[in-house]
N, C-alpha and C positions, 0 to 999 in steps of 0.2 A: 469516599470510596477508593480503593486501589487499585491500584494504577492501571492495571490492565486492565477492572472494567470501563471507568476514562475512556480507556483505548478501543472499545469495546465500540463506546458508544461516536467514540472520533470517525471510527472505521464505518460504521450506521451514513454515519454521514454523507461523506465521502465514495463512498460506493451509489449513496443514490442524486451523489450533484457532478459525480461523473458525465455529463452528456455535450453533444455535440453541438454546436454554439449557442450551450446554454445562453440567457438571462443571466441581469446585478443580479439579482435571485440563487438562481443559479450556483455559481459563485460566489456567490458568499454565504453559500451551505458548504462547497468545497470546504476556501479555505477557514468558516471552523472547526468543520473535523478535523484537515491535516492543524489544524494549535493545540488540535484536545487533542486527536496523537503524540504529541511534540513536546507538549507538558505532562505526560505519559510519559514517554519514554525519559524524556531527560528524569525523572521520580521515581525510573528503572535503573539509575546509570550505578546508585549505591549494591546493588543484587548483582548488575552485569556490564562492567564501563564499554562493547561494541552495543549498550545504546546506543552513548555517543552517534555511532553511522546510523542508527534508524529510525533518531531527532533529527540528522541533519539531513538526512532525505524526507524528510516529512518536513520540514522550511521549505526548501524547492517547490513541494506540490504546491504548499500555501502563494509563493508566492507565484507560479506556472498556471494555479488557479488564476488568478492577478492580470495575470500578462494575456487568459481569455476575454475582456474587460476593452485593452485593445481595437480602435478600428482599423483594420487591416484590408490588402486584396484575398483572394478566399482562397487561394495558394498560401498565404500566414497563419490562415486562422486554418488547415487543415494542419498545418506541421503544429500550432498550440494545442489539440487537440489528440496529434502520433503520441506527443511527449509529457503531456495529460496521463493520458495511460498505460506511458512508459515508467512513468516517479510512481503508480500504484502497483506495478509489476517491482520496479529495486525496494518500494517502501516494502515490500510483501518479503521477498529475497533476500533486506540487512536486517524489517523483523526479526523475523522466522527464523536467521542464524543468531541473533542474541537469544528470544526466550530459550530453542535449542542448545546454547549455552550454558544457560541459566538453567535450565533445567535439567540436564548433563551432571550440574554439582549437585545440587542441592539430590539426586533420587529421582529424577521424576524424568523414565524410561518412555511412556507411552504418548508423554508433552513432544519428548528430542525426537520420540523418531514420526514426527508429527511434525513436524516444528520442520526436519531436515528436508523430509520430502515437500512438503513447502515450497522450501527454503530452491531446491532444483528445481521442478515443476515451474517455478513466477520465476528462474533462469532461463528456461524454453521459453516462455512466452515470452519476455524482453529479450531475446533473440530474435523468437520470430518478427516483430513488433518494428525492430530495428531494420531488419534487413527490408520488413514490406513493407514498412515506409522510407528508406531512401529508395525500393526496385521502383514505388510508382509514382512518382513521376516520372520514372522512362516507361513505367508499365502501368497504364489504367487499370489496369484488373486486376495490381494487384491490392486494390485500396478495399478489398471485399476478404482479403488473407488483413488487411488491420483491422478492419471489423474485427470478424470472428476471434484474433489472437488478442483485440479486451474488450471484448464477451467472456474469454476463460481469463484473462487477465483477471476481472469482478469478480469471478465465480469464486478464483484462487482466494482473493482476498477476504470475503465474502466465508473461503471455512478459515483462516486466522482465524474471523473475527469471532466463527464459535470458538478455533482455540481458545486465547486469549476472554474468551466469557467464560470457559468453563475451569480455566485452567485459574486465574482470581474467585473464582466457584470452590475450589481444593485448596485455594488457599485459605480463606476463610472459613473455609472448612478443617481447621489446622491439618492436613494431606498435606504431603510433602511441597515444600516452596514452588514454583516457576508454573 
C-alpha cells in the first residue's frame, strides 16, 4: 500500500477517535490512527525530509491520546482534550507542509496549492484553539470557541485526508508524484 493511502486510513481513525471524555476504545482507535500516520510519514522521508517533523507530531498525537486515559480532575481532562485537538491541527500543518514540498518538487501544482491552503488554514485554527483554550480558564464562555475551532480543525483534517487519498491514487495511476 502506498504511504499516502496508509496515512489516509490513519487519519480516518484519528478523526473518529477524537472525542471528549472518550473511553479506552476511543483512545485505542485514536492511538492506532496516529501510529499509522507516523508509520506512513516515516516511509515518505525518502520523498521529502520534512515528513520527519510531521511524523514527530503524529507520535506526539499518540502519546497525547494515551494521556486522556489517566484519571484526573475535570480541568486536567479539558486540557488533555484541547491538546488532543491542537495536535490534530499541528499534524495537518506539518503534514500539509511536507506534502506541499513533495508535490512542488514532483510537479503536482494542484496538490501543492491545496496543501498550502490547508497548511495555513490549520495554522489559523491552531492559533484560535490555543488562545481560546488558554482564555477559557479565565472566561468559561470561550470553551464554545474551542469546540468550534476543534470541529473546524477536524474538518480540515478530513479535507487533508481526501487530498492524501487523491494524491495516492494519482501515484498509483502513474501521474506526477505527490
